[in-house]
N, C-alpha and C positions, 0 to 999 in steps of 0.2 A: 649464597646461591644454593637452592634446594636441588636434590638429586634429579638430574635429567631435565630440569626446567630452567630455561634461561632467565636471568634477572632482567627485568624490563625497566626502562626509565619512564618518568612521568612527563608526557607532552600533552598540551590541552587539545588541540585538534589532532585527531588520529592518535590519541593518547594510548600508550601501552601501559599495562598494569603490572605492578610488582607481584611478588609471590608472598603475599601475606593475607590474612583474613581481612584486614582493613582495605587492602587493595581490591579484594574480591567484593567487598561491600560497596566500594566506590563504583566498581564495574556494574554491579546490579543496579545501583542508583542511576547511573548513566543510561542503562538500558530502559529502566522504568521511565525516565524523562523522555526518551525518544519515542517509546511506544505510546505514552500518554499523548504526546504531540500528534502522532499519526492517528490515534483514535479520535482526537478532537477534530482533525481534518476530515476523517471519514464520516464522523457524526454530522459535520457541516455540509456533507455532500461532495467534498473534494475527492478526486480520484487518488488512489494510493500512489500512482505514478508521479503525482505532483510533489510527493514527499522527497525533499532533497537529502534526507537523512537515511535513505535506504541502504546505501553502501556502508555507512557508519553502523547502522543497525546490524547488518550481516557481520561486519568486522567484530563488533562487540559480542555478538552471539558466538562467534568462533572462539573468542578469548574466554568467554564464560564457560564454554565447553572444555577448553583447555584447563581452566581453573578447577572445574568440577572433577575432571579426571585426576588432577593432582591431589585433590582432597581424597578421592576414593583410593588412590594408590598410596596414600599416606605421605606423599612428598610435601604436602601443605597441611600441617597439623593444626587441628582445632584444639587450642590449649585449655579452654575452659568451657563450662556449661553456658556461660553468658555469650561467648563467641558462637557456640552452636545455636543458641536460641536466636541471636541476632541474625545469623545467616539463614536459619530456617524461616524466620519471619519475612526476611527480604525475598527469599525464594518463593514463599507463599504469595506475596504481593506481585512478584514477577509472573507467576503462573496465572494469577487472576487477570493481570493486564494483558498477558498473551492470549488468554481465552477470549477476552473482549475483542482483542485485535483480530483474531481468527474469525469471530462472528461478524465483525464490521467489514472485514475484507470479503467474506462470503456474500454479505448483503450488497456490497459495492459491485462485486462481480455479477451477481444476479441482476442488479439494476442496469448495468452495462449491457448484459445479454438481452434484457427486455428492450432497451433502446435500439440496439443493433437489429433485433428482430422486427421492430416497428418500422425502421427505415427500410429494411429489405422488403417487408410486406408492401410498403408504399411504392417502392421501385417496381416490384413485380406487378402491382395493380396498374401502374402507369404504363408499363411496357406492354401488358396484355390487353389494355383497353383498345377497342377497335378505333382506328383513325380513318376519317374520310379525307379525301384530297380534292382540291380544286383542280380546274383544268390547267392552271399554271404550275401544278406540282406542289403547291404549298398545302400544308395541313389545314383543313377546314376547322375553324374554332366554333362555328355556329353562332357567332356574334354578328348582329346586324349593325352596319355602319350607315350613317346618314351622309350621303354624298353631297358635294357642292353643286352638282347638277340637279339635285332634287330627287326625291324618291328614296326608298330604302333598297339596299342591296346587301346581300350576304357576303361576308368576308371569309 
């Protein structure tokens, strides 16, 4: 166990990550997988709220932050250049995926905003349109019905 960092066991769903470079790389790979899946959903026009992995994404992000702090504090040592290079490459991939995710989420939010505005505009137009009423109190639609008794009458 490293200084001040609890040793975590490996569980598949809701998996906790150990305190090693390999565990950190697995964590980044899991984050990349979730973000890629969410980006695919967003690209297909699905709302981000449809993503069932949102809680897992946040949990992994918190764990990644914990791992990054451990590396900065020296509690999780990068033993070789190759470990540093592998971690730096994964971090670069993660940053690119997160940038795409932010852009796609922004586009999805803007699309939702446009849809809500269109619906609200239609509601306002419908409510503000003058309505004529018939003698019986019903709204007059202006449609002419052909009655059984012959002749046209306005409904």
